[in-house]
N, C-alpha and C positions, 0 to 999 in steps of 0.2 A: 745477388746470391741468396737463395732462400735459407731459413734456419736448417732445414733438412739437408740441403746441399753442403752447408757449412759443417754440420756434424759429420757427414760422410767424408768430406775432405779432411777434417781433423782426425778422424779415426785412421785414415791412411798413413798419417805420420807415425803411428805406433807400430807399424809392421816391422818385422825382424830385419835387422841390418845385415847386408850381404858382407861376406868376408872377402879379403883380398885374394885374387886369383881364383875366385869361385867360378865354377861352371854355371852357365845360365840356369836359372830356376824357372818355375812356372810363370808364364806371361802375366798372370793376374796379380802377382806380388812384386814384380820387378818393373821399374821404369826403363832401365838400361840393361841390355844383355849383349855383351861383347864376347865373341868366340873366336879365338885363334886369328886375331887381326894381324896382317902384315902389310907394310907399305914401304916402297922404295922410290927414290927420286932418280931418274935417269939423267945422265950427262954424257959428254964425250968420253969421260973417264969411266971408271967402274961405278956401278950403281951405288947410291948411298942408302943404306938401310935406315929408315926412320922409325919403323915399328916392326917388332919381330914377335910373332906368336903371342899377342896380348889377349888375355881373357880375364874378365871380371864381370860382376853384376852390381847394380845399384838399386836399392829398394825405393819404392815410391815414398816421397816425402823426406828422403835423406838429404843431408848436407855432406857433400863429398869433396875432398881436396885432392888434386893431382899434384904431387910434389916431385922435385928433382932438380939437378943442376941445369944450367943453361945448355941448350942443345940436346937434351936427353929425349925429346919427342913429346913433351907435354902439350904444346900448342897444336902440333900435328895431330895428336890423339883427339884433342877437343874438336878440331875442325872435322875430323873423320866422323866422330860421334854425331856431330850436328849436321852431317850431310853436306858440308861446305867443300869437302875434299873426298876423293875416292880412295878405296882400299884395293890392294892387289889380291888379297886372300882373306878368308874368314867371313864372318857375318855380324852385323850390328842391327839389333832390334831396339827401337825407341817406342815405348808404350805398345809393344807388340807389332809395330810396323817396321818392315824391312825397307829402309829408304832407298837402297840400291836397286830395288825392283820397281821403283816408281819412275815414271817419265818426268821430264823437267817441270812441267806444269803442276801435276799433283804433288811432286816433292816440294816445290816452292810453296804451294798452298798449305801443305802439312806443316812446314817450318814456320810459316806466318801465323798459323793457328795454334800450334802446340808448343812453340819454343819462344824464349826471350833471350836476348843477348846483352851482356854488359862488357864493355871494353876498358882497357887500361887508359886509353886516351879519350874516353867519354864518347867521342863521335857524335857530339851534338851539332846541329846546324847553327852556325853563329848568327845568322840573320833572323832566326826565329826566337821568340820568347820561350820561357820554360814550359808554359802550358801548351804552346804550339808544338814544341818538340815532343812532348808526351803524347799529344793526341794524334801525331802523325801516323803511327802504325794502325790506329783505328780508322783513320780516313783512307789509308791505303787498302784496308779490308772492307771499304765501302760502308762503314758505319755512318749514320746520318750526322752531319756536323754538330747539331745541337747536342746530341747524345754523346758524341766523341768529346766535346768540350766539357760536358758535365762529368764524365768519367775521368778525364785528365785532371780537372780541378780536384776531384775527390782523391785521386791518387797522390797528387802533390800535397794535399792535406795529410795524407797517411804517412808520408815520408818527412813531415815536418817543414814543408816549404810552402805552406798556404799563403804566406805573406811575400813570396818571391815569384809568383806566377807570371808576372809581366816582365820580369828581368831577363835579359839576354845572357848567354853563357859568360861573356866577358865581364859581366857585372856580378858574377857569383864567385865564391871561393872554390877551390878544388873539391872540397868535401861536398859542397852544395851542388856542384856540377855532377858529381857522381850520384848524388841522390836523385837528381833529375833523370840521369841515365837509368837508374834502377826503376824509377817510376815508369819510364818509357818501356822498359823491358817487361814489366809485369802488368801493365794497364789492361791488356787483353786477356789476362788470367791464363797464361800458358801453363801446361803441365810440367814443363822443365825449363830451367834457366841456366844458361851457360855463361860463365864469367872468366875472362882471360886476364889474370893479374888485376883484379878490380881495385886493388889498393896500391898498385905500383907507383902511381904518381901523387900519392898523398903522404902527408907527414904522419907520424905514429898515432897522434891523437885522433886525427880525422880517419885514419885507417880503422882504428878500433870502433869508432862511431859507426862507420859504414858496415862493418861486420856485425855489430850489435843490431843494426837495422835489418840486415839480411836475415839474421837469426830470428828476429821478431816476425818478419814477414813470412819466413818459412813455417814458424809455429802457428801463425794465425791463418795463413792461406793454404798451407799444405803443399806448396810447390817444391819439387825436387830441385836442388841447387848443386851444380857441378862446377867447381872453380879450379883454375890453375894458379898456383902460387909457389914461390920459392922460400917464403917466410914461414918459419915454424910457428910464430905467434898467431899468424892468420890461419894456418892449418889447424891450430888448436880448437878453433870454433867448429870444426867438422866432426861428424859422427863416424866417418869412414875416411881413411887416408890411403890413396893409391900412390905408391912410391915407384918412381921410374929411374932407370939408368941405362944409357945406351940403347934406347928404344924398347926396353923390356920392363915389365913389372917385376919388382923385387919384393921379397917379404919384408915385414917390419924389421928395421935394423940392418937391412941389406946394404952392402957397401958396393 
């Protein structure tokens, strides 16, 4: 990244934060624009409403926490935003792109280029070393192996694991494994990172270390971070909190 690109990305982090339940604003200032999203799961019984008329916006460079009790629709919302699941009504724009209007190939390409994913269970390949796990998305994107390896090593250095590059996941602590997963999620410099309970399998000290790392990376790289959590101390790291209950977004303090 050139100094000019870094300064441009850094400036994007200062854009005005979107409010809860906000209607979508201008595409140029918002990374996520969700308008009146509804989603139901069909079964032999009555349909189960997972999301009902959900609207909000997320500014570029923001750190956003989606909070709520188990079963309230947090992960469903995250999957719909990332284009991993479909919606029944409404519209979702990610960096101005309507994923629902893309065919499978372009949608997959967009996700691989513009998005990173962090999971509660790390989802690292156990037979690969840390550096091999991190370079994998670059190789899938057809980056030259030598360049992919160099970027992966640099990213592991950035997350404090420069001395663990040849270790396999089983040889790492939970916090270290999540750092590898974070490095893998951002090594291709995505515009937005989705994190589903990224500290759910960590003790409190490791969880705070991971959140501090995500905050540092957000400030220095300007990537938008949207995370699902049920923990108030984790959500406290966010600049915007979207609270959910029964498939709906509720105002701050909503019961």
